[in-house]
VEXFI-586931 format. One record per residue (C-alpha): residue in one letter; x, y, z. Coordinates in steps of 0.1 Angstrom, whole numbers. Layout:
N
ATOM bati     x     y     z
ATOM    A     X     Y     Z
...
//
This chain:
355
ATOM bati     x     y     z
ATOM    M  -396  1220  -182
ATOM    M  -360  1220  -198
ATOM    K  -340  1252  -206
ATOM    A  -323  1255  -243
ATOM    P  -288  1253  -237
ATOM    T  -271  1287  -240
ATOM    K  -237  1295  -262
ATOM    T  -213  1288  -235
ATOM    A  -229  1254  -228
ATOM    K  -227  1242  -259
ATOM    L  -193  1250  -264
ATOM    L  -184  1230  -231
ATOM    S  -208  1201  -241
ATOM    L  -184  1200  -277
ATOM    I  -152  1200  -254
ATOM    L  -166  1171  -231
ATOM    A  -175  1151  -258
ATOM    F  -142  1158  -277
ATOM    M  -126  1147  -245
ATOM    L  -145  1115  -242
ATOM    V  -141  1102  -280
ATOM    S  -105  1112  -270
ATOM    V  -106  1089  -237
ATOM    L  -122  1062  -255
ATOM    S  -102  1060  -286
ATOM    F   -76  1046  -263
ATOM    T   -89  1028  -237
ATOM    G  -118  1014  -261
ATOM    C   -97   990  -279
ATOM    G   -61   988  -263
ATOM    S   -46  1006  -296
ATOM    K   -17  1031  -291
ATOM    P   -31  1066  -278
ATOM    T   -33  1096  -296
ATOM    A   -11  1125  -285
ATOM    S   -45  1147  -276
ATOM    A   -64  1120  -256
ATOM    G   -51  1133  -223
ATOM    Q   -48  1170  -231
ATOM    G   -53  1194  -202
ATOM    L   -50  1165  -177
ATOM    D   -23  1163  -150
ATOM    L    -8  1132  -130
ATOM    T    14  1127  -104
ATOM    V    32  1091  -103
ATOM    Y    43  1078   -71
ATOM    G    75  1055   -85
ATOM    S    90  1027   -67
ATOM    C   112  1010   -93
ATOM    D   147  1025  -105
ATOM    E   145  1061  -110
ATOM    E   155  1066  -144
ATOM    H   130  1039  -154
ATOM    V   100  1057  -142
ATOM    A   113  1090  -159
ATOM    R   112  1074  -188
ATOM    V    79  1055  -186
ATOM    C    67  1090  -173
ATOM    E    79  1107  -204
ATOM    A    66  1082  -228
ATOM    F    31  1084  -214
ATOM    E    31  1122  -214
ATOM    K    42  1124  -254
ATOM    S    15  1096  -259
ATOM    T   -14  1111  -244
ATOM    G    -9  1146  -236
ATOM    V   -10  1143  -200
ATOM    K    15  1168  -179
ATOM    T    31  1138  -160
ATOM    T    55  1144  -130
ATOM    F    66  1117  -106
ATOM    V    82  1113   -72
ATOM    R   108  1081   -65
ATOM    M   103  1063   -31
ATOM    S   107  1026   -19
ATOM    T    75  1007   -20
ATOM    G    72  1010    18
ATOM    E    76  1048    17
ATOM    V    51  1049    -7
ATOM    Y    27  1030    13
ATOM    A    28  1050    42
ATOM    R    26  1081    19
ATOM    I    -7  1072     2
ATOM    K   -22  1059    33
ATOM    E   -13  1094    52
ATOM    E   -27  1114    24
ATOM    A   -62  1091    23
ATOM    A   -85  1119    31
ATOM    N   -69  1141     6
ATOM    P   -45  1119   -23
ATOM    Q   -17  1140   -38
ATOM    A    -9  1117   -66
ATOM    G   -29  1095   -92
ATOM    V   -11  1064   -95
ATOM    W    18  1040   -79
ATOM    Y    40  1023  -104
ATOM    G    64   996   -98
ATOM    G    78   975   -70
ATOM    P    67   941   -55
ATOM    N    32   935   -52
ATOM    D    27   926   -15
ATOM    P    25   962     0
ATOM    Y     1   968   -31
ATOM    I   -26   940   -19
ATOM    V   -21   951    16
ATOM    A   -31   990     3
ATOM    A   -63   975   -19
ATOM    S   -74   955    11
ATOM    E   -72   987    31
ATOM    G   -95  1006     5
ATOM    L   -65  1028    -6
ATOM    L   -64  1018   -42
ATOM    A   -92  1021   -69
ATOM    P  -110   997   -87
ATOM    Y  -103  1002  -125
ATOM    E  -115   973  -152
ATOM    A   -87   981  -177
ATOM    Q   -94   972  -212
ATOM    N   -55   967  -218
ATOM    A   -57   939  -191
ATOM    K   -70   916  -219
ATOM    N   -34   918  -231
ATOM    L   -19   900  -200
ATOM    L    -4   865  -201
ATOM    S   -19   852  -169
ATOM    E   -48   861  -145
ATOM    A   -20   865  -116
ATOM    Y   -14   897  -128
ATOM    I   -46   912  -121
ATOM    G   -56   923   -86
ATOM    E   -89   917   -72
ATOM    E  -116   943   -86
ATOM    G   -85   956  -107
ATOM    R   -73   974   -77
ATOM    W   -35   967   -93
ATOM    Y   -20   951  -121
ATOM    G    11   931  -127
ATOM    I    36   949  -151
ATOM    Y    70   930  -146
ATOM    S    82   896  -128
ATOM    G   117   891  -109
ATOM    Y   136   866   -91
ATOM    I   155   867   -59
ATOM    G   187   856   -57
ATOM    F   227   866   -49
ATOM    I   242   892   -66
ATOM    C   280   887   -59
ATOM    N   313   905   -66
ATOM    E   336   875   -77
ATOM    D   369   893   -73
ATOM    L   360   906   -37
ATOM    L   355   867   -28
ATOM    K   383   855   -41
ATOM    E   405   877   -20
ATOM    K   388   866    11
ATOM    N   391   829    -4
ATOM    L   356   825    -7
ATOM    P   333   807   -32
ATOM    V   302   820   -46
ATOM    P   273   808   -25
ATOM    T   248   786   -42
ATOM    S   223   780   -14
ATOM    W   205   797    14
ATOM    A   225   773    37
ATOM    D   257   783    26
ATOM    L   246   822    34
ATOM    I   249   814    73
ATOM    D   283   801    72
ATOM    P   303   824    96
ATOM    K   331   826    66
ATOM    Y   307   851    51
ATOM    Q   309   874    81
ATOM    N   303   913    71
ATOM    C   299   900    35
ATOM    I   263   903    30
ATOM    S   233   931    29
ATOM    F   198   927    18
ATOM    A   172   958    17
ATOM    N   151   965    51
ATOM    P   122   947    49
ATOM    G   100   974    68
ATOM    A   109  1001    37
ATOM    S   113   977     9
ATOM    G    89   956    -8
ATOM    T   120   934   -21
ATOM    G   134   933    12
ATOM    Y   101   921    25
ATOM    N    96   894    -5
ATOM    I   130   880     7
ATOM    V   117   876    39
ATOM    S    82   862    33
ATOM    T   101   837     7
ATOM    L   122   821    37
ATOM    V    92   818    57
ATOM    Q    73   800    31
ATOM    L   100   780    22
ATOM    M   112   770    58
ATOM    G    83   779    81
ATOM    E    84   807   104
ATOM    K   102   792   135
ATOM    E   131   781   112
ATOM    A   129   811    92
ATOM    M   132   837   117
ATOM    E   163   814   133
ATOM    Y   176   814    99
ATOM    L   176   852    95
ATOM    S   191   854   133
ATOM    A   218   836   123
ATOM    L   222   853    88
ATOM    D   224   889   107
ATOM    K   257   878   118
ATOM    N   270   881    87
ATOM    I   251   909    74
ATOM    K   266   944    67
ATOM    Q   235   966    67
ATOM    Y   201   967    55
ATOM    P   196  1000    30
ATOM    K   160  1009    24
ATOM    T   159  1004   -11
ATOM    G   159   968   -29
ATOM    G   184   979   -55
ATOM    G   208   995   -30
ATOM    P   229   962   -23
ATOM    S   232   952   -60
ATOM    K   246   989   -64
ATOM    L   273   981   -38
ATOM    V   284   950   -52
ATOM    G   286   964   -88
ATOM    S   310   993   -73
ATOM    G   331   969   -50
ATOM    E   319   980   -16
ATOM    L   300   944    -9
ATOM    E   307   909   -16
ATOM    I   269   895   -17
ATOM    A   240   912   -25
ATOM    I   205   893   -16
ATOM    G   181   911   -40
ATOM    M   165   905   -76
ATOM    L   188   888   -98
ATOM    H   180   915  -128
ATOM    D   196   941  -107
ATOM    G   226   923  -107
ATOM    I   223   918  -147
ATOM    T   221   957  -145
ATOM    Q   253   960  -134
ATOM    Q   267   935  -154
ATOM    K   258   956  -182
ATOM    L   271   988  -164
ATOM    G   304   972  -171
ATOM    Y   310   954  -138
ATOM    D   323   918  -152
ATOM    N   332   908  -117
ATOM    V   297   904  -110
ATOM    V   281   870  -111
ATOM    L   248   857  -100
ATOM    S   234   828   -83
ATOM    A   202   812   -75
ATOM    P   195   793   -41
ATOM    S   193   757   -51
ATOM    E   165   749   -23
ATOM    G   142   772   -44
ATOM    T   134   812   -43
ATOM    G   106   837   -40
ATOM    Y    95   860   -69
ATOM    E    79   895   -72
ATOM    I    54   908   -93
ATOM    G    59   945  -101
ATOM    A    29   964  -102
ATOM    T     7   997  -109
ATOM    A   -22  1008   -97
ATOM    I   -47  1038   -92
ATOM    I   -49  1059   -61
ATOM    A   -82  1059   -45
ATOM    N  -102  1092   -43
ATOM    S   -77  1107   -65
ATOM    K   -83  1142   -83
ATOM    Q   -66  1127  -112
ATOM    E   -86  1096  -119
ATOM    E   -88  1100  -157
ATOM    A   -55  1104  -162
ATOM    A   -45  1074  -139
ATOM    K   -69  1052  -163
ATOM    L   -53  1065  -193
ATOM    F   -19  1056  -173
ATOM    I   -26  1020  -163
ATOM    E   -39  1014  -200
ATOM    F    -4  1027  -215
ATOM    A    14  1004  -185
ATOM    L    -2   977  -200
ATOM    T    10   979  -235
ATOM    P    40   964  -251
ATOM    E    56   996  -260
ATOM    C    53  1009  -224
ATOM    Q    66   977  -209
ATOM    Q    95   975  -230
ATOM    I   109  1007  -220
ATOM    G   126   993  -190
ATOM    Q   152   974  -209
ATOM    E   162  1006  -225
ATOM    V   175  1017  -190
ATOM    G   190   987  -175
ATOM    A   158   971  -161
ATOM    Y   159   934  -170
ATOM    Q   127   917  -158
ATOM    F   101   894  -173
ATOM    L    72   910  -188
ATOM    T    37   907  -182
ATOM    V    16   913  -218
ATOM    E    15   897  -250
ATOM    G    36   911  -277
ATOM    A    59   924  -252
ATOM    K    94   913  -257
ATOM    N   116   899  -229
ATOM    P   149   913  -223
ATOM    P   173   884  -241
ATOM    E   196   893  -210
ATOM    A   167   877  -190
ATOM    D   173   845  -203
ATOM    V   198   831  -179
ATOM    L   172   834  -155
ATOM    S   145   811  -171
ATOM    N   155   780  -153
ATOM    T   155   797  -118
ATOM    K   141   769   -92
ATOM    L   110   791   -78
ATOM    I    89   783   -49
ATOM    D    51   782   -51
ATOM    Y    49   820   -35
ATOM    D    18   829   -23
ATOM    F    12   868   -26
ATOM    S   -21   869    -8
ATOM    W    -8   851    25
ATOM    S    22   872    24
ATOM    A     2   905    20
ATOM    D   -21   896    49
ATOM    N    12   886    76
ATOM    R    34   917    63
ATOM    E    29   938    94
ATOM    R    34   907   118
ATOM    L    65   893   100
ATOM    V    80   925    97
ATOM    N    77   933   134
ATOM    E    88   896   141
ATOM    W   121   902   120
ATOM    N   129   936   141
ATOM    K   130   913   171
ATOM    Y   160   892   154
ATOM    I   182   915   139
ATOM    T   209   941   148
ATOM    A   189   974   146
ATOM    D   222   996   144
ATOM    K   227   976   110
ATOM    I   197   996    98
ATOM    V   201  1026    73
ATOM    V   176  1054    74
//
């Protein structure tokens, strides 16, 4: 026989019902959330895009939902290693930003939780939805060359326009790109070359390129910052990071896309599996798939193409719209990540890796 509820039980029921209605008011229709939707909830975000970008998104999310939000900025390789290490006791609820290749790997290992986001209906392509909703695409960026024209002129060097140009000995010690073992952007570059040239040819190319490499930093955006500050001639990285340097006032920064074709990233976000912050994490994913959230990036110097209907791409990215892209295979790239990184390590100068 069921007992009549006590006053305390009735009060708890009312509180839970209120919280459920608040959550559904946000997730059910994709509309702007109320400030009370996440009252009483906490969320830790592991962020892999630029620190200011993550900070502003978390700030806006907290303001929109009431979820108390903190973040830790790490490269995609570092986040992947962290959530794998913490799998039995996750310390965060969401992974935000960075190329989706490591997300696909993490999803296949059960490290990311499936979630059928209501706001996925806003996405412009099914390519932005991971299997079972274990990740969602939030922006897209293209790989290219970010160059300091003044430094190149001092050495009588032209701005490179092809992958073939980069292995010319005249560019010795002039180039950097991120360590593929630590950076999603770095791995995206290696995978692009393998898909463009074939694995044997790509590894031989990377060995030749290594002779011109100055260093391999651990973050994808690191080399472009060195170009802007006048410490490096050429960065291989995401072209939108070069636009950021131009907007910071570095007029001598020029962009170039390889004539043979190039790869691209889908920046992603996902819920970490078995997190104690699951309800807050679901609210965050819904927020990440709104125009309001996606347009925050361009306010802090992030000029990627956006993925949801109604979000206005930054006009600064228009110059990249005719970039020649390859048919980048994200699933293949994820399946071969560990093997290709190990293979790359055999062909490069280990002392150039910045740790």
